[in-house]
MDAnalysis code that builds the backbone (N, CA, C; Angstrom):
import MDAnalysis as mda
import numpy as np

u = mda.Universe.empty(267, n_residues=89, atom_resindex=np.repeat(np.arange(89), 3), trajectory=True)
u.add_TopologyAttr("name", ["N", "CA", "C"] * 89)
u.add_TopologyAttr("resid", np.arange(1, 90))
u.add_TopologyAttr("resname", ["MET", "SER", "ASN", "ILE", "SER", "ILE", "ALA", "PHE", "PHE", "GLU", "THR", "ILE", "GLN", "ILE", "VAL", "ILE", "ASN", "ILE", "TYR", "ILE", "TRP", "ILE", "ILE", "ILE", "ILE", "SER", "ALA", "LEU", "ILE", "SER", "TRP", "VAL", "ARG", "PRO", "ASP", "PRO", "TYR", "ASN", "PRO", "ILE", "VAL", "ARG", "THR", "LEU", "HIS", "SER", "LEU", "THR", "GLU", "PRO", "VAL", "TYR", "ASN", "THR", "ILE", "ARG", "LYS", "VAL", "VAL", "PRO", "THR", "THR", "PHE", "GLY", "MET", "ILE", "ASP", "ILE", "THR", "PRO", "MET", "ILE", "VAL", "ILE", "PHE", "ILE", "LEU", "ILE", "PHE", "LEU", "SER", "ASN", "LEU", "ILE", "ALA", "ARG", "TYR", "ALA", "PHE"])
u.atoms.positions = np.array([
    [0.848, -1.169, 0.000],
    [0.000, 0.000, 0.000],
    [0.898, 1.237, 0.000],
    [0.493, 2.241, -0.722],
    [1.321, 3.432, -0.858],
    [1.282, 4.298, 0.404],
    [2.244, 5.172, 0.493],
    [2.334, 6.060, 1.652],
    [1.157, 7.018, 1.729],
    [0.632, 7.409, 0.579],
    [-0.502, 8.337, 0.574],
    [-1.734, 7.680, 1.170],
    [-2.006, 6.445, 0.797],
    [-3.184, 5.775, 1.337],
    [-3.017, 5.472, 2.821],
    [-1.809, 5.139, 3.237],
    [-1.568, 4.918, 4.673],
    [-1.780, 6.214, 5.447],
    [-1.279, 7.321, 4.920],
    [-1.476, 8.617, 5.573],
    [-2.956, 8.982, 5.613],
    [-3.687, 8.665, 4.546],
    [-5.123, 8.944, 4.505],
    [-5.861, 8.153, 5.587],
    [-5.563, 6.860, 5.712],
    [-6.226, 6.035, 6.719],
    [-5.839, 6.456, 8.133],
    [-4.601, 6.845, 8.330],
    [-4.192, 7.323, 9.654],
    [-4.879, 8.640, 10.002],
    [-5.087, 9.498, 9.012],
    [-5.816, 10.744, 9.241],
    [-7.260, 10.467, 9.629],
    [-7.874, 9.505, 8.963],
    [-9.250, 9.127, 9.319],
    [-9.291, 8.585, 10.746],
    [-8.302, 7.786, 11.122],
    [-8.228, 7.262, 12.487],
    [-8.125, 8.405, 13.508],
    [-7.315, 9.398, 13.211],
    [-7.148, 10.540, 14.113],
    [-8.458, 11.310, 14.242],
    [-9.150, 11.531, 13.132],
    [-10.424, 12.252, 13.161],
    [-11.451, 11.473, 13.984],
    [-11.492, 10.158, 13.817],
    [-12.421, 9.337, 14.598],
    [-12.098, 9.441, 16.086],
    [-10.822, 9.371, 16.436],
    [-10.439, 9.478, 17.848],
    [-10.773, 10.846, 18.433],
    [-10.570, 11.897, 17.680],
    [-10.928, 13.236, 18.153],
    [-12.431, 13.339, 18.377],
    [-13.217, 12.776, 17.442],
    [-14.673, 12.845, 17.590],
    [-15.148, 12.023, 18.796],
    [-14.491, 10.908, 19.065],
    [-14.830, 10.133, 20.263],
    [-14.599, 10.978, 21.508],
    [-13.498, 11.717, 21.556],
    [-13.227, 12.581, 22.713],
    [-14.234, 13.723, 22.803],
    [-14.663, 14.240, 21.664],
    [-15.693, 15.284, 21.672],
    [-16.976, 14.741, 22.274],
    [-17.341, 13.520, 21.924],
    [-18.549, 12.901, 22.474],
    [-18.407, 12.697, 23.979],
    [-17.262, 12.227, 24.414],
    [-17.043, 12.003, 25.846],
    [-17.123, 13.314, 26.615],
    [-16.485, 14.349, 26.116],
    [-16.517, 15.652, 26.792],
    [-17.940, 16.208, 26.811],
    [-18.644, 16.066, 25.711],
    [-20.032, 16.541, 25.647],
    [-20.913, 15.804, 26.649],
    [-20.719, 14.504, 26.770],
    [-21.510, 13.726, 27.727],
    [-21.194, 14.135, 29.165],
    [-19.920, 14.354, 29.462],
    [-19.552, 14.773, 30.815],
    [-20.103, 16.149, 31.146],
    [-20.050, 17.061, 30.191],
    [-20.579, 18.403, 30.427],
    [-22.094, 18.372, 30.613],
    [-22.772, 17.472, 29.953],
    [-24.235, 17.417, 30.053],
    [-24.706, 17.017, 31.446],
    [-23.833, 16.459, 32.262],
    [-24.207, 16.057, 33.617],
    [-24.311, 17.231, 34.570],
    [-23.767, 18.408, 34.222],
    [-23.685, 19.503, 35.185],
    [-24.457, 20.753, 34.776],
    [-25.482, 20.642, 34.021],
    [-26.307, 21.777, 33.599],
    [-25.478, 22.944, 33.084],
    [-24.907, 22.782, 31.914],
    [-24.055, 23.863, 31.390],
    [-24.886, 25.046, 30.905],
    [-24.242, 26.186, 30.826],
    [-24.876, 27.384, 30.285],
    [-25.058, 27.185, 28.776],
    [-26.305, 27.197, 28.275],
    [-26.521, 26.933, 26.844],
    [-25.965, 28.025, 25.931],
    [-25.601, 29.168, 26.470],
    [-25.059, 30.254, 25.654],
    [-23.529, 30.273, 25.640],
    [-22.910, 29.368, 26.384],
    [-21.463, 29.260, 26.388],
    [-21.009, 28.772, 25.009],
    [-20.023, 29.418, 24.389],
    [-19.603, 29.013, 23.043],
    [-19.056, 27.584, 22.965],
    [-18.404, 27.127, 24.022],
    [-17.888, 25.753, 24.012],
    [-19.039, 24.761, 24.031],
    [-20.015, 25.021, 24.870],
    [-21.179, 24.134, 24.954],
    [-21.941, 24.141, 23.632],
    [-22.087, 25.299, 23.034],
    [-22.790, 25.381, 21.746],
    [-22.036, 24.643, 20.651],
    [-20.716, 24.749, 20.653],
    [-19.911, 24.043, 19.653],
    [-20.024, 22.538, 19.831],
    [-19.899, 22.072, 21.070],
    [-20.039, 20.641, 21.324],
    [-21.426, 20.150, 20.925],
    [-22.438, 20.935, 21.232],
    [-23.812, 20.573, 20.877],
    [-23.982, 20.506, 19.359],
    [-23.427, 21.461, 18.650],
    [-23.577, 21.467, 17.194],
    [-22.769, 20.354, 16.530],
    [-21.717, 19.877, 17.178],
    [-20.923, 18.784, 16.624],
    [-21.529, 17.405, 16.899],
    [-22.263, 17.278, 17.997],
    [-22.765, 15.959, 18.375],
    [-24.238, 15.733, 18.070],
    [-25.062, 16.738, 18.174],
    [-26.504, 16.535, 18.027],
    [-26.946, 16.010, 16.661],
    [-26.358, 16.422, 15.539],
    [-26.799, 15.825, 14.266],
    [-26.606, 14.304, 14.229],
    [-25.505, 13.830, 14.773],
    [-25.265, 12.383, 14.804],
    [-26.211, 11.720, 15.797],
    [-26.393, 12.337, 16.955],
    [-27.319, 11.791, 17.948],
    [-28.733, 11.683, 17.391],
    [-29.192, 12.717, 16.704],
    [-30.551, 12.691, 16.162],
    [-30.727, 11.588, 15.128],
    [-29.698, 11.335, 14.334],
    [-29.762, 10.247, 13.359],
    [-29.897, 8.901, 14.065],
    [-29.135, 8.695, 15.119],
    [-29.211, 7.437, 15.878],
    [-30.563, 7.323, 16.576],
    [-31.055, 8.409, 17.129],
    [-32.334, 8.385, 17.850],
    [-33.514, 8.056, 16.943],
    [-33.398, 8.370, 15.664],
    [-34.468, 8.026, 14.722],
    [-34.520, 6.527, 14.456],
    [-33.385, 5.852, 14.567],
    [-33.294, 4.437, 14.237],
    [-33.499, 3.535, 15.457],
    [-32.908, 3.922, 16.585],
    [-32.891, 3.074, 17.771],
    [-33.486, 3.839, 18.950],
    [-34.351, 3.192, 19.748],
    [-34.784, 3.852, 20.990],
    [-33.604, 3.903, 21.959],
    [-33.243, 5.097, 22.367],
    [-31.990, 5.248, 23.113],
    [-32.162, 5.714, 24.551],
    [-33.366, 5.858, 25.040],
    [-33.533, 6.283, 26.422],
    [-34.099, 5.141, 27.247],
    [-33.446, 4.896, 28.338],
    [-33.894, 3.896, 29.289],
    [-34.033, 4.599, 30.625],
    [-35.262, 4.890, 30.998],
    [-35.477, 5.694, 32.195],
    [-35.028, 7.107, 31.912],
    [-34.097, 7.591, 32.703],
    [-33.577, 8.942, 32.502],
    [-32.183, 8.931, 31.882],
    [-31.749, 7.770, 31.406],
    [-30.405, 7.648, 30.844],
    [-30.496, 7.571, 29.330],
    [-29.741, 8.438, 28.679],
    [-29.660, 8.447, 27.219],
    [-28.368, 7.745, 26.823],
    [-28.497, 6.629, 26.093],
    [-27.310, 5.852, 25.732],
    [-26.805, 6.176, 24.322],
    [-27.318, 7.232, 23.722],
    [-26.891, 7.602, 22.376],
    [-25.382, 7.817, 22.277],
    [-24.728, 8.523, 23.215],
    [-23.271, 8.682, 23.097],
    [-22.528, 7.344, 23.090],
    [-22.976, 6.392, 23.898],
    [-22.311, 5.088, 23.916],
    [-22.485, 4.359, 22.595],
    [-23.674, 4.440, 22.007],
    [-23.920, 3.795, 20.717],
    [-23.022, 4.401, 19.645],
    [-22.927, 5.725, 19.625],
    [-22.088, 6.399, 18.626],
    [-20.619, 6.030, 18.832],
    [-20.164, 5.965, 20.069],
    [-18.777, 5.588, 20.340],
    [-18.515, 4.156, 19.885],
    [-19.437, 3.242, 20.154],
    [-19.256, 1.859, 19.698],
    [-19.195, 1.780, 18.175],
    [-20.032, 2.535, 17.496],
    [-20.004, 2.557, 16.028],
    [-18.665, 3.105, 15.527],
    [-18.195, 4.181, 16.155],
    [-16.919, 4.763, 15.738],
    [-15.744, 3.824, 16.003],
    [-15.777, 3.111, 17.112],
    [-14.710, 2.143, 17.394],
    [-14.754, 1.010, 16.366],
    [-15.953, 0.557, 16.026],
    [-16.088, -0.470, 14.999],
    [-15.515, 0.014, 13.665],
    [-15.871, 1.235, 13.267],
    [-15.333, 1.785, 12.018],
    [-13.817, 1.936, 12.068],
    [-13.309, 2.361, 13.203],
    [-11.874, 2.523, 13.354],
    [-11.155, 1.181, 13.198],
    [-11.699, 0.149, 13.825],
    [-11.104, -1.184, 13.701],
    [-11.210, -1.709, 12.279],
    [-12.329, -1.448, 11.626],
    [-12.517, -1.880, 10.245],
    [-11.510, -1.196, 9.323],
    [-11.317, 0.090, 9.525],
    [-10.337, 0.824, 8.717],
    [-8.925, 0.324, 9.002],
    [-8.618, 0.038, 10.254],
    [-7.284, -0.450, 10.609],
    [-7.011, -1.806, 9.953],
    [-7.994, -2.665, 9.933],
    [-7.810, -3.980, 9.284],
    [-7.654, -3.838, 7.790],
    [-8.417, -2.924, 7.200],
    [-8.334, -2.729, 5.760],
    [-7.007, -2.077, 5.351],
    [-6.577, -1.125, 6.135],
    [-5.378, -0.363, 5.774],
    [-4.100, -1.145, 6.052],
    [-4.109, -1.937, 7.095],
    [-2.868, -2.615, 7.471],
    [-3.084, -4.080, 7.386],
])
């Protein structure tokens, strides 16, 4: 495999890992009633909610008062990351 394709797959891996951390940070912040006008909170919300809404349309994600959408998205991203790693290497 050429160096360009390896660099491309590694870049995708990095983007997936960054997005996983964004989801984790967003989930942690959601536990403490953040200020909805804070720019960081708004950015995290705008980065995660489109993906969450897509998952919520397909799978029922609330059990009691717990929303498991972030965990589902993280599992999907880990699966994709592993799939890309197997394909690339």
